[in-house]
N, C-alpha and C positions, 0 to 999 in steps of 0.2 A: 857659320858654325852654330850660332844661336838658333837658327831655324831648324837644324838637325836635332837639337836637344828638345825643342818644342814638339817636334813630330814624334820623338821617342816617348815623351811624357804622355802624349795623346793616345798612343797605342797601348799603354799599360792598362790592364783591367783594374777597376776599382772594386775592392771587396765591400760588400754590403754588411751593415751591422745586423745583429740578430733581431733587433726590434723594428727593422725596416722591411719586414716580410709583407708581401702583397696578400690582401685578403681576397678570397674567391667568392663571388656572388653565386650561390647555388640555385637561386630561383630567378632566372632571367626574365620570366614573364610577370613578375609581380608589378604592381602599379608603381610607376615612377612619374611624379608630376601629374597624377590624376589620369593617365592614359596607359593602356596596355602597350607593351612593346610588340612590334610586328615580327613574330617568329614565323608565321605561316606566309610563305611567299606566293605560291600558286598551286592549284590542283594539278596533279600529274595524271593526264588522261591518255590511256592507251587501251587497246582491246582487252588486255589482261586486267588492267585496273577497273574497267567497267564490269568485267566478269566478277571481280571481287565485290563491287558495289551490289550486284544482284544476288550473289550466292553467299557471301560471307559477311554482309553488312559492314563493309570496310571501305574507307575512303583513303586515297593516297595523295599526299601533299609533298611538295618540295618545301623544305624549311630552312631556316638560317643555320649555319654550321655551328653556332654557339648554343643552339637550342638543346634542352634536355627533355626527357620524356615527360616529366611533371610540368614543365613550362608549356610544352605542346598541348598537353591535356587541358591545362587551365585556360589557355587562350582559345582552344577549339570549343570548349564548353561555353566560354563567355561570348564568343562571336556567333556561334550557331545555335545556342540555347538547347543543347542536347547533353546527354550523359555519355561519357566515354568509358568503355569497359577495359580497353587495353591499347597501348601504344607500342609499336615496334619501329625501330629506326635502323637505317643502314646508310653507309656512305658509298655512293656510286663510284665507278672507276674514273669518271670525269670530274670528281671533286664536289658533287652536290650531295646534300643530305636528304634522304627520302624517308618520310614517316607514313606508316600504315596505321590509321586510326580506326579501331573497331568500336562500333557503337553498341550500347546495351540493346536488348531485344525490343524494348518499348519504343525505340526510335528507329526510323528507316533511313539508311544511307541514301537511298534513291531520292527521298524528299530533300535532303541536304544538297545533293548534286543538282536537283531541279532549282532549289533556291539560289544556287550559284549561277544559274543560267547556262549551264553546260549542256544539258540535255533538253 
């Protein structure tokens, strides 16, 4: 009988107090402990993405699901020493987050891809 009461008590949800709200970190790429977080996982290389490199000066990366556009921009600029004009993101049907990073005209996406050792 005592075991049944313990199970019931464990199932009841506990209400949180108003002052116990979680704070949301809006900049996941900021320096924590002196190092950047790894938001960029790996470059996404397909025939279409290579066409984007050549024609639109855009590089495609698979990124962490918790990454936001500003965090992706900051980490990309820090790692590859380029200026980013624009970042677009989408979540693929298989649950991965894909980022399209467009560089400013003074930097070439082909040079960054070559630096990665992809081409």
